[in-house]
VOBA-1610 file (N, C-alpha, C; in pm, whole numbers, padded with zeros to 5 digits, always signed):
BEGIN
Met+00093-00112+00011Met+00001+00011+00030Met+00094+00131-00005Lys+00049+00228-00065Lys+00144+00345-00069Lys+00096+00449-00007Phe+00185+00530+00037Phe+00154+00628+00123Phe+00046+00726+00081Glu+00018+00736-00031Glu-00078+00829-00103Glu-00216+00753-00084Asp-00222+00616-00074Asp-00353+00548-00043Asp-00373+00566+00090Leu-00279+00571+00165Leu-00329+00608+00320Leu-00398+00732+00364Ile-00330+00855+00297Ile-00388+00959+00314Ile-00533+00981+00248Asn-00530+00952+00114Asn-00640+00973+00036Asn-00697+00829+00007Tyr-00776+00756+00124Tyr-00800+00633+00101Tyr-00934+00622-00018Asn-00897+00510-00096Asn-00982+00538-00228Asn-00970+00371-00253His-01085+00312-00264His-01122+00161-00278His-01052+00141-00418Lys-01081+00195-00520Lys-01033+00142-00645Lys-00894+00154-00681Asn-00827+00247-00573Asn-00641+00251-00592Asn-00581+00163-00507Ser-00660+00113-00448Ser-00601-00005-00330Ser-00567-00124-00390Thr-00457-00183-00353Thr-00443-00306-00394Thr-00501-00440-00329Asn-00525-00385-00189Asn-00621-00512-00110Asn-00738-00558-00203Tyr-00735-00697-00206Tyr-00855-00753-00288Tyr-01002-00702-00226Lys-01014-00705-00140Lys-01158-00636-00057Lys-01178-00508-00114Asn-01088-00418-00105Asn-01081-00305-00139Asn-01097-00279-00300Arg-01110-00353-00378Arg-01064-00332-00510Arg-01228-00281-00600Gly-01304-00281-00521Gly-01444-00233-00596Gly-01517-00387-00625Tyr-01468-00498-00622Tyr-01546-00601-00674Tyr-01666-00612-00578His-01678-00571-00467His-01806-00591-00383His-01901-00496-00441Asp-01873-00397-00480Asp-01974-00271-00555Asp-02008-00335-00687Glu-01930-00393-00744Glu-01980-00457-00903Glu-02054-00570-00877Tyr-02049-00663-00777Tyr-02151-00759-00791Tyr-02305-00696-00709Arg-02280-00585-00654Arg-02398-00562-00568Arg-02509-00508-00689Gly-02490-00471-00798Gly-02575-00437-00892Gly-02598-00551-00991Ser-02531-00673-00969Ser-02541-00752-01096Ser-02649-00849-01053Thr-02650-00993-01124Thr-02767-01069-01108Thr-02769-01139-00976Tyr-02656-01134-00893Tyr-02682-01175-00753Tyr-02756-01109-00657Asn-02813-00980-00703Asn-02878-00888-00623Asn-03043-00937-00679Ser-03111-00985-00573Ser-03241-01023-00566Ser-03344-00931-00595Tyr-03301-00807-00631Tyr-03404-00689-00667Tyr-03361-00651-00830Ser-03280-00689-00867Ser-03209-00664-01016Ser-03316-00696-01103Asn-03350-00646-01187Asn-03430-00691-01350Asn-03312-00721-01436Arg-03176-00744-01413Arg-03106-00785-01527Arg-03077-00907-01503Gly-03113-00978-01380Gly-03082-01134-01385Gly-03131-01223-01459Tyr-03110-01355-01432Tyr-03152-01455-01531Tyr-03297-01499-01467Asp-03377-01378-01526Asp-03521-01399-01510Asp-03573-01466-01638Gly-03644-01570-01636Gly-03697-01610-01750Gly-03803-01523-01795Asn-03892-01456-01732Asn-03996-01410-01778Asn-03969-01248-01820Tyr-03825-01219-01796Tyr-03785-01085-01825Tyr-03823-01055-02007Lys-03812-01138-02063Lys-03829-01118-02220Lys-03986-01105-02229Ile-04043-01171-02155Ile-04189-01198-02189Ile-04231-01052-02133Arg-04214-01005-02007Arg-04220-00867-01948Arg-04229-00760-02031Phe-04092-00787-02097Phe-04041-00654-02194Phe-04136-00669-02306Ile-04150-00782-02365Ile-04250-00791-02475Ile-04405-00719-02444Leu-04469-00742-02311Leu-04602-00704-02282Leu-04567-00554-02289Asp-04476-00515-02229Asp-04452-00356-02202Asp-04464-00287-02346Lys-04379-00362-02437Lys-04366-00268-02559Lys-04517-00276-02626Ile-04607-00385-02608Ile-04741-00404-02658Ile-04822-00280-02568Arg-04814-00312-02466Arg-04912-00211-02404Arg-04845-00068-02423Asn-04750-00035-02448Asn-04726+00126-02470Asn-04737+00154-02648Asn-04731+00064-02714Asn-04750+00096-02855Asn-04902+00077-02913Lys-04978+00175-02941Lys-05077+00145-03007Lys-05115+00090-03110Lys-05008+00119-03227Lys-05036+00031-03350Lys-05000-00141-03321Leu-04922-00145-03239Leu-04876-00295-03205Leu-04994-00349-03149Lys-05070-00291-03086Lys-05195-00343-02993Lys-05284-00367-03110Leu-05331-00253-03170Leu-05425-00297-03268Leu-05385-00403-03386Phe-05263-00419-03429Phe-05220-00507-03517Phe-05245-00656-03412Leu-05209-00688-03305Leu-05221-00829-03254Leu-05376-00837-03237Ile-05456-00731-03221Ile-05597-00728-03194Ile-05651-00792-03303Ala-05630-00736-03436Ala-05691-00786-03555Ala-05626-00908-03592Ala-05499-00958-03576Ala-05425-01101-03596Ala-05527-01188-03516Val-05557-01167-03370Val-05630-01259-03310Val-05776-01265-03356Val-05824-01170-03407Val-05974-01155-03469Val-05970-01254-03600Leu-05842-01235-03683Leu-05876-01306-03828Leu-05814-01449-03781Leu-05753-01505-03701Leu-05732-01631-03640Leu-05856-01720-03585Leu-05936-01619-03524Leu-06048-01700-03468Leu-06144-01703-03564Val-06159-01608-03697Val-06252-01643-03794Val-06176-01747-03879Ile-06038-01760-03897Ile-05989-01890-03951Ile-06070-01993-03900Ile-06027-02010-03766Ile-06063-02139-03711Ile-06222-02181-03697Ile-06285-02075-03682Ile-06432-02094-03702Ile-06478-02165-03837Ala-06408-02087-03948Ala-06446-02134-04078Ala-06397-02282-04120Val-06296-02294-04055Val-06251-02467-04077Val-06338-02564-04019Ile-06376-02524-03887Ile-06484-02598-03826Ile-06601-02607-03864Leu-06657-02492-03952Leu-06792-02500-04025Leu-06761-02568-04168Ile-06660-02575-04213Ile-06637-02674-04337Ile-06634-02806-04316Leu-06528-02847-04200Leu-06547-02984-04163Leu-06661-03038-04056Leu-06757-02973-04020Leu-06867-02990-03993Leu-06939-03106-04026Pro-06992-03115-04165Pro-07046-03222-04245Pro-06964-03354-04238Leu-06837-03341-04255Leu-06761-03448-04226Leu-06765-03526-04088Leu-06765-03430-03979Leu-06740-03505-03855Leu-06885-03563-03826Ile-06992-03491-03904Ile-07126-03563-03837Ile-07149-03678-03942Lys-07087-03704-04043Lys-07083-03841-04120Lys-07011-03918-04032Leu-06917-03880-03995Leu-06825-03969-03920Leu-06879-04039-03805Phe-06953-03943-03709Phe-07013-03965-03625Phe-07151-04075-03631Asp-07176-04044-03749Asp-07309-04114-03782Asp-07272-04298-03816Tyr-07165-04296-03855Tyr-07088-04401-03934Tyr-07036-04469-03812Ile-06985-04401-03717Ile-06956-04487-03559Ile-07092-04529-03482Ser-07177-04435-03510Ser-07308-04511-03417Ser-07370-04623-03502Gln-07363-04622-03640Gln-07446-04730-03696Gln-07339-04871-03699Asn-07185-04857-03700Asn-07141-04979-03745Asn-07064-04983-03615Gly-07022-04889-03489Gly-06971-04941-03376Gly-06810-04923-03429Ile-06691-04960-03348Ile-06598-04940-03330Ile-06535-05068-03379Gln-06593-05175-03380Gln-06570-05291-03479Gln-06577-05274-03630Gly-06669-05183-03656Gly-06734-05190-03802Gly-06579-05114-03838Ile-06532-04993-03795Ile-06437-04904-03822Ile-06294-04980-03830Leu-06294-05058-03709Leu-06158-05163-03746Leu-06150-05249-03889Glu-06273-05317-03895Glu-06298-05401-04011Glu-06262-05315-04134Phe-06334-05195-04139Phe-06300-05075-04269Phe-06164-05094-04285Leu-06093-05038-04192Leu-05942-04997-04183Leu-05883-05116-04245Thr-05904-05243-04152Thr-05826-05352-04225Thr-05842-05396-04355Glu-05969-05389-04402Glu-05982-05408-04545Glu-05900-05311-04638Phe-05927-05171-04595Phe-05868-05080-04676Phe-05696-05099-04684Leu-05660-05153-04550Leu-05486-05171-04567Leu-05445-05296-04652Asn-05545-05375-04648Asn-05508-05486-04718Asn-05525-05443-04846Lys-05621-05373-04895Lys-05651-05329-05039Lys-05517-05254-05095Leu-05460-05160-04988Leu-05355-05086-05017Leu-05216-05155-05032Trp-05201-05265-04923Trp-05084-05340-04943Trp-05098-05397-05070Gln-05195-05491-05133Gln-05191-05531-05279Gln-05179-05452-05370Gly-05199-05350-05372Gly-05220-05239-05501Gly-05338-05205-05546Ser-05443-05217-05480Ser-05571-05223-05565Ser-05679-05146-05481Ala-05621-05068-05418Ala-05703-04944-05299Ala-05764-04834-05368Thr-05862-04883-05455Thr-05929-04787-05517Thr-06126-04804-05475
//
């Protein structure tokens, strides 16, 4: 330790390990439980949600995207509804045994090469 260090006691100029300022560096890093910069898995999600909350155009875009997705899902369900009704009618008339027999016959024809 130099004589100037004794007079002007400065942690950064000291050669002692404890006084080098390492303690102060770690105080604001990820070891601090109050720090937002740590290895928090939800940090990115919170960042994105804050961006959405503060950006009006992004909010409108996401709302429009969700509405469009719901419309597409409802359209697909309505298109496939007659097919589902026919499938349930076939199951109610023939049972599971009839479905298994139909599948085995179809697979046998497919294996032989005449599945038309």
